[in-house]
N, C-alpha and C positions, 0 to 999 in steps of 0.2 A: 369233739376235739376244736372244730372252727370257731366256736364262741370261746374256749381258751385262749387260742391262738389269737383272735383279735383283742382279748383283756391285755395280753402280754405285751402285744405289739403297743396298744395305748399305754400300758404302764412303762414300757422301756422310753418311749416318749416323753414322758413326765418325771423319768426319775431324777434327773439332776435337779429340778425346781423342787421335787419331792426331798432329795436330801438336803438342799439349801434352804428349806423351810420357807419355800415360796408361793406354797400352794393354800388354798382356802380350805377353812375346817372339812367340808364335807367331800371334797378331792381328797384329803389328807386320809380321811376315815375310810373312803372306798379303798385306797391303794394299801393301807394297812390292812384291810381285810383280805385283799388281794395275795399280798406277801404272806398271811398266815396259811393259805391254802395251794400257795404254789412255788414248789421247791425250787424250780428253774429260776422265777425272778427275785425269790429271795437270794438264790447265790448270786446272781447279778447285783444286787443291791450291795451286799457284802464286799464283792469285789471291787465295787466302785467307792465304798468306805473306806476299804484298807488301801486304795489308790490316794485318797485323800488324805489319810493319816500320814502315810508315806512321805507323800509332797510336804504336808506341814512338818514333819520333822526333819526333813531335809534342807527347808526353808526357815526352820526356827520360829513358825507360826502355830497358832493352836487351832484356828478356824480360817478356811479360805473364803475370800470373797467369791460370789458365786459367778461374777465375770472373769475370773483369771484365767489367763492364757497357759496350758501346762502341756499343749499337744507335744512339743519338743521331748518332753519328760516322760510321757505315758508310755512309751515302749520300753525306756528303761527300768522304770518302777514296775511294771508287770511282769518283767523278767526276773527282778528282784523278790517280787512277791511269790512268783512261781517256786523259785528257789528255797525262798523261806518255809512254802507249803511242804515241798518234797522233803525239807529236812525233818519236819516235824510229823511227816505221814509215818 
């Protein structure tokens, strides 16, 4: 379990750069492989993607720059996503 936790911590540290396409090919492949076998990290990845999509819809943009400041909106968006998930559950 320790090795998987270490992999998960490393992945979580790389998640934003991965989503933004900022990582080199080998690192991207490593993360792809980890996502395919780690449900916890895959779920975190999907949550971040949903947040980015929601922000994009609210701001009328299709892709967010990697350096955009969204902290003040994250809490509101997470609340909306959780409500959407519970409606479809």
